[in-house]
N, C-alpha and C positions, 0 to 999 in steps of 0.2 A: 333487667337484662337477664336472659337465660344463660345457662352454662355454655351453650353453643356460641352465643354472642360474645361471652366473656373469652372463650377460647379463641374466637376469631380476632378479637381485639388484641389478645396476647401475641398471636402470630403476626399481625400487622405491626405491632410495636417492636417485636424482635427483628423483623425484616427492615423496618424503617430506621432503627436506632443507629446503625453505622453511617447511613447517609445523612441523618440529622447531625451527627457528630462532625462529619465533613463540612456540612453547611455552616455549623457554628464556627469551626476553625476558619473557614473561608471568609465569613463576615467579620470575624475579629481581625483577620489579616487586612481586610479592606479598610476597617476603621484605623488600624495602625498605620497603613500606608497614607491614608488621608491626613491623619494628624501630623505625620512626619513631613509631608509636603507643605502643610500649613505652617509648621514651625520653621521650615527652611525658607519659605516665602517671607515670613515675618522677620526672621533673622537677616535675610538678604536686604530687606527694606530698611532695617534699623542700622545696619552696618555699612551702608553704601559709602564708598569712598575710603573706608578704612582698610588698611592692608593687614592681613592676618597671617601668622605663621602656619605652616602645614600641620604642626602639632596641635595648635589651637583649633584649626578647622576640623581635624580628625576627632578631637575631643568633643567638640560641639556636635558633630555628626553622630557620635556614639551616644551622647546625652539625649539628642533628639530621638534617636531610635529607641532608647530605653524608655523615655517618657511616652513615646507613641505606643509602645507595646503595653505599658502599664495602663494608659488611658483606654486602649482597646479592650482590655480585659474587663474594665468597669463599664464599658459601653459608651462610646461617644454619642451614639444615637442612630446614626445612619445604618451601621451594620446590624444593630438591634432591630431596626425597622425592616430591613431586608429579610432578616431571619424570620421575623414574625409574619411576613407576607409569604415567604417561600415554604416554611415548615408545613403549614396546613395543606398546601398543594402537593408536597412530597408525600405526606401521609395519605392523602386522597388517592394518589397513584398506586400506592401499595394496597390500599383498601380495594381499589378496583381490580387489581391483580388477584387478590385473595378471593373476592366475590366471583370472578371469572373461573378460577380454579375449582371453587366449590360447585358452581353450576355445571362445569364439565364433569366433575366427579359424580354428581347426582344424575346426570344424563346417561351414564354408562350402565 
């Protein structure tokens, strides 16, 4: 790779980095939400017919949320797969933009 190609890659990386970070956060949030829904469904099925106090219900909800957030940071799998599919497409968009700007600059 020549210096021009290296510089082009650096520009693409700098432009794509904020959007890649947003994508990572969004996919982790998706994993967290999915795990929380799964936990709530499992808990509802296992506790059917039992009456719970509002304090117990609130504690379990907070526990499920914390567990879901922790699991999402490690990657449940779905969010990670979405990120792995979307990140190259996002980088390709920025690469196309840089290529177009370089062509327009060379045509002047």
